[in-house]
N, C-alpha and C positions, 0 to 999 in steps of 0.2 A: 653893817657894811659901810665902808669907807668911801664908796662911789668911785673906785678904781677898777677899770676893767680887768680881768684876767688876761695876762700875756702869754704867749707860746714860750717855748724854752729860750734861755738866754743867748744859746749858741746855735746856730745852723749846723745840721748834719751835713757832712761831704763825704760822698760815696764815691770811691775810686773803684773802676773796673779793669783790671788787668787783662789785656789782650795777647799775652805773649811778648810784648817789647818793653823794654825799659830804657828810657832816655838818659844817657850820660854825655853831657856836653864834652866835648874834646877842645881844649884850647879856649874855654868859655863860648863857644860857639855851640847853637843848638843843633844844627845839621838837618833840622825839620825839612822834609820835602825832598831832601836828595837821596836817589835809591843808591844802595850799594849793588854794585854789579857782579861782584864775585860769588857764585852761589856754590860751585863746586859739583861734585858727583855724589849720588846716593851710594850706598854700600851695602852688600849683602853679609851675615855673619851667622853662624849656628848659636842658638840658645840653649840653655839647659832643657828645656822640655823635647828637644829633639827637632824642633821646628826651627826654621830660618827667621831672621828679622831683617826687613827691608828698611834700612836707617836713612832718613832723609838729611841732607846736609842743611845748616842754617842758611837764612836769607830767603829772599831778599829783604834787606832791612835798611831804614834810613840811616844814613850817615851819623855816627854819633849814638846809636841806639844799639842794645844788645838784644836780639831776639831768639826765640826757641824755635827749632824746627817742629814739623808735625810729628806726632808720636809715631814710632816705629810700627811698621805693619808686620802682622804674623804672616809668613809665607811658606810654601813647601820649599825644601831646599834643592838646589840645582845639583846635578850630578857631581861636579866637582867638590861640593862640601859635603856630600853624603859619605866620602871617605873619613870626614872629621866627625863623625856621629850624627849627621842631619839624616832624618826619615827620607825615604823615597819619594818621589814625585810622579804625578801621572803625567803622560805626554800630551793628552788630547787638550786642543785649545781651539776656542771658536775662530771664525775668520777675523784677520787683522790682528790677532793677538798671539801669532806665533811666536815662539821666542820669549814671551812674557813670564814673569813669574806668577804662579797662582797663589791667591789668598784662598785659603780653606773655608768652606762654608761653616757656619758658627751659630749654634744654638745660644741665646742670652737668655738668664733668668735673672730679673731683677726682684728685689725685696718689695718695691712699692709700685712699680710700672709695668708688671706683668711680664710676659714671655715673647720674645721674638726670635725668628730665624732670619739669618742674613745668608743669601745665596753667594757662592764664591765669586771673588773678583780678581783683579789682575793688577800687577805692577809693571811697567815698562822696563827694558833694559836701563841699568843705573845711569848712564849717561842723559838719558831723558829726565829721570827723577819725577815719575808721574804714576800714580795709582788710582785705581778705579774701583771702589767698592761694589759687590753686587747689590740688586734689591733686598730690601728688609721688610718682612711680612709679620704680622702678629701671630702669635700660636696661642691657643687656648691654654691655660694653666691656672691652678688654685692651691692655695695653701691647704694642707690637710690638717694640720694641728694650729689652728689661728691663736690658741692662748699662749703659745710659747713666743719668745722674741723672735724676731724675722730671722737672725742668723742661724737658729736653731731648728727652724720649720723643715717640715718634709713637703715637697711640692709634687703635685701630679699633673703632668704634662700630657693633654690628649694627643692621639695619634693625629699625624698632619701629612701631607702630599706637598711637594714641592717640585718645581721645574728647574734643572741645573742652566748653566751657562751654555751647555751643548744642546739644550732641548730635551734632554732626557729627563723623564719623571721618577720620583723617588717617593717610598713611603715610609715614614719612621713611625715605629710602634708607639703606643703610649709608654710613658716612662714614668716612674716614681722615684724619687731620689731627695737627699737632704739638700737644702738651699746651696750650702757651699760647695758640694760635691756632684753637681748635676753636668752630665757630660756636655762639653763644648761642641764636640764632633760626634753626634750620634749616629749607630750604623742605621742603615737603611736599605731596601729593597727596591730594585728597579720595578716599576709598573707602568701599564699603558697609560698614556696622558689622556686627560678627560676632552 
């Protein structure tokens, strides 16, 4: 031994976490802390899957920064877009959500974090640019063939009941599906609420 103490790495690690904004100085000024006031309106468009997308505008963002808007929300198509290939929508809305766009309920199957059911939510008229997702509940599921890679496994999802935003209860029957092909909007039967 030479009597020298072991030292850590010669250079420290620097980790940067990107949160959707990138600073780009304008005219050599950082612009930090100055909000950009022009946000614009959201818009609705028909997507290839027959559902529509509620697309948020970018901003607010500090002056001199380039910010990404929230991801588009999958919504049912309003009547004026059904002529362009969008699927029909349901008219029922909870009190206070009349005229809002409906985010369909969704079953999410993940490879490592289990299964979840998201009750439908709603997006406000585009001039308000506001979406409220419904509550999320875990759903019991398990891989059938665990020796296969995650993306090739079959998944068994147990039957479950949920209450929608109108207070109506639904029962979804047990499902078996390939991991990448599980239905995002499984069919259900209306049942009495517990």
